[in-house]
N, C-alpha and C positions, 0 to 999 in steps of 0.2 A: 786921340788916336790909340793910345795905350789901352784905354778902357774898352774901346771897340775891338781891339786885337785880343784882349783878354776874354771878352765875351765870346768872340768868335772861336777862340781856342777852347773855351769852356763848353760852348755849344757842340764843337767838334768832338770833344772828349765825351760829352753826354751821348752824342750820336754813336760814337764807337762803343761806349759802355752798353747802350741799348742794343746795338748790333751783337756785341759779345754775349749779352744776356739771352738774346733770341737764339744765338748759336748754341749756348749752353743748354737752354731749354730743349732745343731740337736734339742735341746730343743725349740728354737725359731720356728723352722719349725714345730715341733709337736704342739706347742702352736697355731700357725696359723691354722694348720689343725683342731685342736680341737675346736677353735673358729668358724671356718667355719661349722664344724659338729654341734656345738651348735646352730648356727644361722639357719641351715637347720632344726634341730629338733624343734626349737622354731616356725619356719614357719609352719612345718607340724602339730605341736600341735595346733597352732592358726587355721589352716584350719580344723583340726579335731573338734575343739570346735565349729567353725561356722557350720560345717556339723551336729554336735550333736544338736545344737540349731535348725537347719532346721528340723532334725528328730523329735525333741520334738514337734515342731510346727505341723508337719505332723501327729504325733501320736495324739496330742490333737484334731486336725481337724477330724481324723478318729474316735476318741472317741466321739466327738460331733455328728458326723454323726450316729454313732452306737446308741447313746442315743436317737437321733431324730427318728431313724429307730425303736427302741424299742417302743417309744411313739406312732409312727404311727401304728405299729403292734397292740398295745393295742387298739387304736382307731378303727382299722379295725375289731378287734375281737368284740368290742362293737357294731359296725354297723352291722356286720354279725349276731350277736345274736338278735339285734333289727329287722333285716330283717326276721329272722326265726320266731320271735314272731309275726311280722306283717303278715307273710304268714300264720301262724297257725290261727291268728285272722281272716284273709280273708277267709280261708277255713271254719271256724266256721260260719262266716256271710253268706257264700254261702249256707251252709247247712240250716241255719236258714231261709234265704229268700226262699229256695226251699220248706221248710216246710210251710211257710206262703202262698206261691203261691199255693201249693197243697191244703191248707185249704180254700183259697179264691176260687179256682176252684171248690172245693167240695160245698162250700156255694153257688156259682153261679149255679152249676148244680142243687142243691137242690131247689134253688129259681126258676130256670127256669122250673124245673119239677112241682113245686107247682103251678106256674102260668099257665102252660099248662093244668094242671088238673082242674083248675077253669074255 
């Protein structure tokens, strides 16, 4: 009976060892799969970081362009205001010259008339 019990225990130990070896092989396979997944995730993370840096650069460029555009818009508004002011001044000068010409013509007519009467 002792031999039978020893064989039974030995068979049980062998079955446990075989079960543990299968579990170990499964865990090794899972570990290999998880390492591959981690490596893929690390690669994707690095690519995402690179793309994020590119996006930050593109955003900064866009903000710089926007700032320059705002500056140019302000300059344009100043130039347009100056143009309006100059146009108003030009109109004033035209009116002033027209009045002067009218006065000179009046003086010329008066002088001509006076000379003709003499």
